[in-house]
All heavy atoms as an XYZ file, in Angstrom:
588
protein
N      84.751     -5.612    -34.093
C      85.905     -6.476    -34.036
C      86.192     -6.805    -32.576
O      86.273     -5.908    -31.743
C      87.088     -5.745    -34.679
C      88.349     -6.502    -34.650
S      89.571     -5.589    -35.598
C      91.014     -6.292    -34.923
N      86.353     -8.050    -32.288
C      86.669     -8.466    -30.933
C      88.176     -8.371    -30.704
O      88.969     -8.814    -31.533
C      86.197     -9.897    -30.705
C      86.215    -10.286    -29.266
C      85.467    -11.581    -29.031
O      84.433    -11.783    -29.685
O      85.933    -12.356    -28.212
N      88.551     -7.775    -29.602
C      89.963     -7.590    -29.288
C      90.510     -8.770    -28.503
O      89.788     -9.391    -27.726
C      90.149     -6.323    -28.464
C      89.736     -5.029    -29.136
C      89.822     -3.878    -28.152
C      90.603     -4.761    -30.349
N      91.798     -9.054    -28.670
C      92.416    -10.106    -27.859
C      92.385     -9.715    -26.377
O      92.323     -8.532    -26.038
C      93.862    -10.157    -28.359
C      93.883     -9.411    -29.629
C      92.727     -8.476    -29.623
N      92.486    -10.692    -25.503
C      92.395    -10.432    -24.064
C      93.546     -9.558    -23.558
O      93.408     -8.881    -22.549
C      92.338    -11.745    -23.250
C      91.056    -12.487    -23.540
C      93.549    -12.612    -23.513
N      94.677     -9.550    -24.246
C      95.825     -8.763    -23.790
C      95.742     -7.287    -24.183
O      96.577     -6.489    -23.790
C      97.150     -9.374    -24.263
C      97.249     -9.565    -25.762
C      97.659     -8.534    -26.585
C      96.936    -10.787    -26.339
C      97.747     -8.705    -27.950
C      97.027    -10.972    -27.694
C      97.440     -9.932    -28.502
O      97.520    -10.106    -29.855
N      94.736     -6.905    -24.953
C      94.530     -5.504    -25.309
C      93.536     -4.922    -24.311
O      92.382     -5.329    -24.261
C      94.018     -5.354    -26.754
C      93.701     -3.912    -27.066
C      95.033     -5.916    -27.740
N      94.008     -3.969    -23.492
C      93.174     -3.411    -22.425
C      93.038     -1.902    -22.571
O      93.963     -1.231    -23.005
C      93.806     -3.683    -21.063
C      93.974     -5.139    -20.719
C      94.643     -5.296    -19.368
O      94.093     -4.775    -18.386
O      95.715     -5.917    -19.325
N      91.876     -1.397    -22.152
C      91.669      0.051    -22.113
C      92.337      0.623    -20.876
O      92.444     -0.051    -19.857
C      90.178      0.380    -22.051
C      89.455      0.078    -23.329
C      88.026      0.618    -23.242
N      87.295      0.293    -24.427
C      87.303      1.031    -25.534
N      87.991      2.135    -25.582
N      86.611      0.666    -26.581
N      92.769      1.880    -20.976
C      93.304      2.552    -19.799
C      92.181      2.756    -18.799
O      91.045      3.001    -19.159
C      93.933      3.884    -20.187
C      95.228      3.701    -20.945
C      96.046      4.946    -20.929
C      97.390      4.609    -21.557
N      98.352      5.638    -21.359
N      92.509      2.695    -17.541
C      91.496      2.755    -16.484
C      91.103      4.178    -16.099
O      90.042      4.427    -15.608
C      92.004      2.026    -15.236
C      92.420      0.602    -15.502
C      91.360     -0.357    -15.077
C      91.807     -1.785    -15.146
N      91.803     -2.398    -16.426
N      91.986      5.145    -16.317
C      91.653      6.514    -15.932
C      92.052      7.481    -17.033
O      92.861      7.168    -17.886
C      92.343      6.891    -14.628
C      93.835      6.851    -14.703
C      94.449      7.039    -13.334
N      95.890      7.061    -13.481
C      96.669      7.957    -12.956
N      96.170      8.913    -12.221
N      97.970      7.918    -13.146
N      91.476      8.652    -16.963
C      91.713      9.672    -17.971
C      92.481     10.828    -17.341
O      92.124     11.310    -16.275
C      90.393     10.179    -18.540
C      90.585     11.261    -19.571
C      89.268     11.863    -19.998
O      88.248     11.678    -19.361
N      89.289     12.605    -21.077
N      93.512     11.259    -18.020
C      94.233     12.457    -17.621
C      93.760     13.611    -18.496
O      93.062     13.411    -19.482
C      95.743     12.239    -17.773
C      96.321     11.078    -16.961
C      97.790     10.881    -17.313
C      96.162     11.321    -15.483
N      94.157     14.813    -18.164
C      93.680     15.978    -18.923
C      94.021     15.897    -20.403
O      93.254     16.313    -21.249
C      94.280     17.259    -18.340
C      93.502     17.769    -17.164
C      94.084     19.043    -16.669
N      95.258     18.674    -15.879
C      96.288     19.452    -15.637
N      96.309     20.659    -16.097
N      97.285     19.037    -14.916
N      95.189     15.359    -20.733
C      95.614     15.329    -22.132
C      95.275     14.000    -22.820
O      95.606     13.802    -23.969
C      97.110     15.608    -22.230
C      97.955     14.610    -21.499
N      98.109     14.650    -20.137
C      98.665     13.555    -21.933
C      98.893     13.665    -19.756
N      99.241     12.970    -20.826
N      94.613     13.100    -22.132
C      94.230     11.808    -22.707
C      92.753     11.798    -23.083
O      91.956     12.457    -22.463
C      94.446     10.684    -21.693
C      95.899     10.422    -21.426
O      96.768     10.879    -22.124
N      96.154      9.672    -20.374
N      92.419     10.999    -24.072
C      91.006     10.773    -24.354
C      90.567      9.488    -23.662
O      91.380      8.668    -23.243
C      90.725     10.752    -25.858
C      91.551      9.784    -26.652
N      91.339      8.432    -26.633
C      92.579      9.987    -27.507
C      92.187      7.842    -27.438
N      92.965      8.761    -27.981
N      89.283      9.327    -23.507
C      88.732      8.193    -22.758
C      88.949      6.844    -23.436
O      88.893      5.816    -22.785
C      87.224      8.389    -22.556
C      86.830      9.425    -21.530
C      85.334      9.669    -21.586
C      87.228      8.959    -20.143
N      89.164      6.853    -24.718
C      89.248      5.605    -25.466
C      90.672      5.102    -25.678
O      90.920      4.332    -26.594
C      88.561      5.764    -26.819
C      87.070      5.946    -26.674
O      86.487      5.293    -25.799
O      86.501      6.733    -27.428
N      91.598      5.524    -24.858
C      92.978      5.061    -25.006
C      93.112      3.616    -24.540
O      92.376      3.149    -23.677
C      93.937      5.933    -24.195
C      94.254      7.222    -24.889
C      95.493      7.838    -24.308
C      95.880      9.000    -25.186
N      97.221      9.425    -24.966
N      94.080      2.941    -25.135
C      94.400      1.575    -24.767
C      95.788      1.536    -24.132
O      96.642      2.384    -24.425
C      94.388      0.654    -25.998
C      93.003      0.414    -26.524
C      92.453      1.246    -27.489
C      92.249     -0.635    -26.042
C      91.173      1.033    -27.963
C      90.955     -0.857    -26.514
C      90.421     -0.027    -27.476
N      96.027      0.553    -23.295
C      97.348      0.363    -22.705
C      98.260     -0.154    -23.807
O      97.946     -1.144    -24.474
C      97.286     -0.636    -21.537
C      96.408     -0.061    -20.419
C      98.682     -0.963    -21.024
C      96.114     -1.042    -19.303
N      99.391      0.524    -24.000
C     100.313      0.103    -25.051
C     100.993     -1.196    -24.664
O     101.369     -1.403    -23.513
C     101.341      1.194    -25.328
C     100.707      2.395    -26.000
C     101.710      3.353    -26.584
O     102.769      2.901    -27.065
O     101.429      4.550    -26.550
N     101.132     -2.077    -25.648
C     101.775     -3.358    -25.427
C     103.284     -3.150    -25.317
O     103.827     -2.208    -25.884
C     101.451     -4.302    -26.589
C      99.959     -4.530    -26.847
C      99.756     -5.360    -28.102
C      99.313     -5.199    -25.656
N     103.947     -4.013    -24.587
C     105.396     -3.931    -24.394
C     106.063     -5.069    -25.168
O     106.320     -6.131    -24.620
C     105.731     -4.019    -22.900
C     105.096     -2.948    -22.056
C     105.510     -1.550    -22.480
O     106.685     -1.279    -22.686
N     104.536     -0.673    -22.621
N     106.350     -4.846    -26.442
C     106.913     -5.917    -27.274
C     108.371     -6.228    -26.906
O     109.123     -5.351    -26.480
C     106.826     -5.345    -28.680
C     106.800     -3.877    -28.502
C     106.151     -3.614    -27.179
N     108.744     -7.489    -27.076
C     110.113     -7.927    -26.798
C     110.987     -7.939    -28.035
O     112.205     -7.997    -27.927
C     110.098     -9.338    -26.191
C     109.430     -9.356    -24.838
O     109.525     -8.397    -24.083
N     108.736    -10.427    -24.535
N     110.384     -7.914    -29.198
C     111.153     -7.972    -30.441
C     110.731     -6.833    -31.369
O     109.633     -6.280    -31.250
C     110.917     -9.309    -31.175
O     109.544     -9.376    -31.575
C     111.266    -10.502    -30.294
N     111.600     -6.521    -32.306
C     111.309     -5.479    -33.292
C     110.134     -5.895    -34.186
O     109.298     -5.068    -34.536
C     112.551     -5.203    -34.141
C     112.428     -3.999    -35.038
C     112.320     -2.691    -34.266
O     112.798     -2.596    -33.129
O     111.728     -1.745    -34.823
N     110.080     -7.163    -34.530
C     108.989     -7.650    -35.380
C     107.641     -7.451    -34.682
O     106.671     -7.012    -35.299
C     109.199     -9.120    -35.714
N     107.574     -7.768    -33.402
C     106.320     -7.603    -32.658
C     106.008     -6.129    -32.443
O     104.856     -5.722    -32.470
C     106.403     -8.351    -31.327
C     105.115     -8.345    -30.541
C     103.902     -8.667    -31.144
C     105.102     -7.998    -29.207
C     102.715     -8.651    -30.430
C     103.927     -7.985    -28.475
C     102.736     -8.305    -29.096
O     101.570     -8.282    -28.393
N     107.023     -5.302    -32.262
C     106.831     -3.856    -32.079
C     106.142     -3.256    -33.299
O     105.381     -2.304    -33.194
C     108.189     -3.186    -31.853
C     108.105     -1.709    -31.555
C     109.467     -1.109    -31.209
N     109.920     -1.617    -29.921
C     110.945     -2.450    -29.741
N     111.660     -2.862    -30.774
N     111.278     -2.881    -28.546
N     106.395     -3.836    -34.466
C     105.798     -3.337    -35.707
C     104.581     -4.141    -36.138
O     104.124     -4.020    -37.269
C     106.844     -3.329    -36.822
C     107.920     -2.312    -36.548
O     107.635     -1.195    -36.131
N     109.166     -2.692    -36.732
N     104.041     -4.953    -35.234
C     102.862     -5.758    -35.561
C     101.616     -4.876    -35.592
O     101.608     -3.737    -35.119
C     102.684     -6.881    -34.534
O     102.300     -6.336    -33.281
N     100.543     -5.426    -36.124
C      99.299     -4.684    -36.291
C      98.816     -4.064    -34.981
O      98.544     -2.870    -34.915
C      98.215     -5.603    -36.876
C      96.862     -4.972    -36.919
C      96.537     -4.062    -37.920
C      95.910     -5.262    -35.949
C      95.288     -3.458    -37.961
C      94.661     -4.667    -35.980
C      94.353     -3.774    -36.994
N      98.689     -4.881    -33.932
C      98.129     -4.370    -32.679
C      99.026     -3.314    -32.034
O      98.536     -2.287    -31.573
C      97.833     -5.498    -31.685
C      96.576     -6.251    -32.025
C      96.619     -7.578    -32.407
C      95.345     -5.616    -31.979
C      95.450     -8.250    -32.729
C      94.181     -6.287    -32.301
C      94.239     -7.602    -32.679
O      93.091     -8.262    -32.997
N     100.309     -3.538    -31.990
C     101.208     -2.556    -31.364
C     101.153     -1.215    -32.093
O     101.027     -0.164    -31.462
C     102.644     -3.079    -31.344
S     102.905     -4.432    -30.184
N     101.250     -1.248    -33.421
C     101.226     -0.008    -34.194
C      99.863      0.676    -34.123
O      99.779      1.887    -33.994
C     101.596     -0.292    -35.652
C     103.067     -0.579    -35.837
C     103.409     -0.998    -37.248
C     103.034      0.040    -38.248
N     103.457     -0.285    -39.615
N      98.795     -0.102    -34.189
C      97.458      0.471    -34.185
C      97.122      1.105    -32.841
O      96.547      2.198    -32.791
C      96.420     -0.605    -34.556
O      96.770     -1.153    -35.828
C      95.032     -0.025    -34.617
N      97.488      0.455    -31.749
C      97.255      1.032    -30.418
C      98.017      2.337    -30.269
O      97.488      3.337    -29.789
C      97.622      0.024    -29.310
C      96.603     -1.109    -29.276
C      97.714      0.715    -27.949
C      96.981     -2.262    -28.368
N      99.266      2.347    -30.710
C     100.088      3.569    -30.637
C      99.425      4.700    -31.436
O      99.284      5.821    -30.943
C     101.477      3.261    -31.184
C     102.593      3.942    -30.509
C     103.983      3.472    -30.902
N     104.134      2.789    -32.174
C     104.464      1.500    -32.295
N     104.637      0.748    -31.236
N     104.601      0.956    -33.485
N      99.008      4.402    -32.659
C      98.371      5.416    -33.512
C      97.033      5.874    -32.939
O      96.718      7.065    -32.934
C      98.157      4.876    -34.927
C      99.457      4.654    -35.678
O     100.503      5.200    -35.246
O      99.434      3.933    -36.684
N      96.227      4.929    -32.456
C      94.911      5.256    -31.897
C      95.051      6.194    -30.701
O      94.311      7.167    -30.569
C      94.187      3.976    -31.493
C      92.858      4.223    -30.874
C      92.581      4.280    -29.548
C      91.629      4.492    -31.552
N      91.250      4.552    -29.349
C      90.641      4.683    -30.574
C      91.271      4.572    -32.897
C      89.319      4.955    -30.901
C      89.953      4.847    -33.206
C      88.993      5.030    -32.218
N      95.998      5.908    -29.835
C      96.182      6.716    -28.633
C      96.616      8.148    -28.949
O      96.429      9.045    -28.134
C      97.196      6.066    -27.691
C      96.640      4.853    -26.989
O      95.440      4.614    -26.971
N      97.519      4.063    -26.416
N      97.165      8.365    -30.122
C      97.605      9.704    -30.519
C      96.502     10.533    -31.190
O      96.685     11.730    -31.418
C      98.804      9.596    -31.466
C     100.082      9.065    -30.836
C     101.142      8.838    -31.911
C     100.595     10.009    -29.762
N      95.369      9.917    -31.486
C      94.294     10.653    -32.149
C      93.738     11.758    -31.241
O      93.556     11.549    -30.044
C      93.145      9.713    -32.523
C      93.404      8.734    -33.646
C      92.209      7.801    -33.807
C      93.695      9.446    -34.946
N      93.448     12.917    -31.819
C      92.834     13.987    -31.028
C      91.367     13.671    -30.714
O      90.703     12.918    -31.443
C      92.940     15.215    -31.936
C      93.178     14.699    -33.307
C      93.758     13.328    -33.177
N      90.879     14.245    -29.647
C      89.505     13.982    -29.185
C      88.451     14.260    -30.245
O      87.475     13.514    -30.357
C      89.195     14.808    -27.943
C      89.889     14.271    -26.725
O      90.197     13.087    -26.652
N      90.146     15.133    -25.774
N      88.610     15.332    -31.015
C      87.557     15.681    -31.975
C      87.347     14.587    -33.026
O      86.253     14.429    -33.548
C      87.817     17.049    -32.626
C      88.918     17.050    -33.629
N      90.244     17.211    -33.280
C      88.893     16.917    -34.966
C      90.986     17.170    -34.372
N      90.186     16.997    -35.413
N      88.373     13.805    -33.323
C      88.195     12.701    -34.271
C      87.445     11.537    -33.636
O      86.668     10.849    -34.289
C      89.553     12.215    -34.781
C      90.311     13.164    -35.690
C      91.654     12.581    -36.062
C      89.505     13.485    -36.935
N      87.652     11.326    -32.360
C      87.013     10.207    -31.678
C      85.535     10.451    -31.417
O      84.797      9.515    -31.128
C      87.731      9.913    -30.362
C      89.177      9.489    -30.543
C      89.859      9.374    -29.208
C      89.267      8.191    -31.319
N      85.116     11.686    -31.519
C      83.706     12.015    -31.300
C      82.848     11.761    -32.538
O      81.631     11.792    -32.469
C      83.584     13.473    -30.871
C      84.219     13.722    -29.518
C      84.346     15.194    -29.186
O      83.985     16.043    -30.034
O      84.820     15.495    -28.086
N      83.475     11.463    -33.665
C      82.753     11.198    -34.908
C      82.165      9.795    -34.834
O      82.874      8.831    -34.571
C      83.700     11.323    -36.123
C      84.268     12.735    -36.190
C      82.979     10.946    -37.401
C      85.375     12.905    -37.209
N      80.863      9.671    -35.068
C      80.208      8.370    -34.931
C      79.853      7.720    -36.267
O      79.205      6.686    -36.309
C      78.970      8.480    -34.053
C      77.948      9.459    -34.599
O      78.208     10.076    -35.640
O      76.890      9.598    -33.973
N      80.281      8.294    -37.356
C      80.002      7.765    -38.687
C      81.344      7.350    -39.309
O      82.267      8.155    -39.381
C      79.310      8.858    -39.507
C      79.065      8.453    -40.924
O      79.997      8.186    -41.680
N      77.805      8.427    -41.303
N      81.463      6.111    -39.753
C      82.751      5.621    -40.256
C      83.234      6.378    -41.489
O      84.425      6.644    -41.628
C      82.686      4.122    -40.544
O      81.743      3.837    -41.535
N      82.325      6.757    -42.355
C      82.721      7.507    -43.553
C      83.273      8.889    -43.169
O      84.318      9.310    -43.666
C      81.539      7.655    -44.494
C      81.891      8.304    -45.787
C      80.697      8.366    -46.701
N      81.133      8.744    -48.015
C      80.473      8.510    -49.104
N      79.327      7.860    -49.046
N      80.931      8.900    -50.267
N      82.579      9.567    -42.269
C      83.044     10.876    -41.799
C      84.378     10.750    -41.066
O      85.251     11.600    -41.192
C      82.013     11.504    -40.863
O      80.807     11.700    -41.541
N      84.525      9.672    -40.302
C      85.781      9.433    -39.582
C      86.934      9.267    -40.575
O      87.989      9.878    -40.417
C      85.645      8.192    -38.699
C      86.883      7.858    -37.916
C      87.183      8.573    -36.770
C      87.723      6.842    -38.310
C      88.319      8.266    -36.023
C      88.849      6.543    -37.593
C      89.153      7.255    -36.449
N      86.730      8.472    -41.613
C      87.779      8.265    -42.625
C      88.138      9.575    -43.309
O      89.312      9.869    -43.551
C      87.321      7.248    -43.667
C      87.284      5.835    -43.148
C      86.758      4.900    -44.219
C      86.570      3.508    -43.682
N      86.038      2.590    -44.687
N      87.145     10.388    -43.633
C      87.403     11.675    -44.268
C      88.175     12.599    -43.346
O      89.117     13.285    -43.750
C      86.082     12.339    -44.693
C      85.402     11.622    -45.840
C      83.997     12.143    -46.120
O      83.526     13.074    -45.413
O      83.357     11.609    -47.038
N      87.795     12.625    -42.069
C      88.468     13.478    -41.098
C      89.900     13.028    -40.878
O      90.817     13.863    -40.766
C      87.702     13.477    -39.780
N      90.126     11.731    -40.822
C      91.482     11.201    -40.647
C      92.348     11.614    -41.845
O      93.481     12.037    -41.679
C      91.467      9.646    -40.553
C      90.900      9.208    -39.219
C      92.836      9.047    -40.762
C      91.816      9.361    -38.062
N      91.803     11.520    -43.029
C      92.540     11.899    -44.235
C      92.936     13.383    -44.212
O      94.014     13.742    -44.658
C      91.713     11.605    -45.488
O      91.468     10.234    -45.602
N      92.044     14.216    -43.692
C      92.332     15.653    -43.619
C      93.337     15.992    -42.517
O      94.221     16.815    -42.713
C      91.053     16.435    -43.349
C      90.183     16.682    -44.518
C      89.116     17.720    -44.200
N      88.426     17.477    -42.956
C      87.311     16.751    -42.813
N      86.786     16.177    -43.881
N      86.736     16.603    -41.646
N      93.189     15.350    -41.367
C      93.968     15.727    -40.186
C      95.366     15.093    -40.138
O      96.227     15.604    -39.436
C      93.223     15.370    -38.912
C      92.094     16.339    -38.631
O      91.732     17.112    -39.545
O      91.594     16.341    -37.502
N      95.531     13.987    -40.796
C      96.821     13.288    -40.679
C      97.596     13.330    -41.958
O      97.181     13.443    -42.991
C      96.604     11.836    -40.188
C      95.989     11.892    -38.808
C      97.869     11.044    -40.197
C      95.664     10.556    -38.200
């Protein structure tokens, strides 16, 4: 899936961050705050590292179901 140009990856990693984090969007309205990209970026950034290391989509879905 191609991401819009305004969705950017974080440039550096901190000890408690994973490498695949995205910069959270700063919505101006409640409707935009609950939009697909804003909610998905927020949820993605909260995923633990062990889930992001899974390279099989089926295994990832199963792990997400167990962990969340």
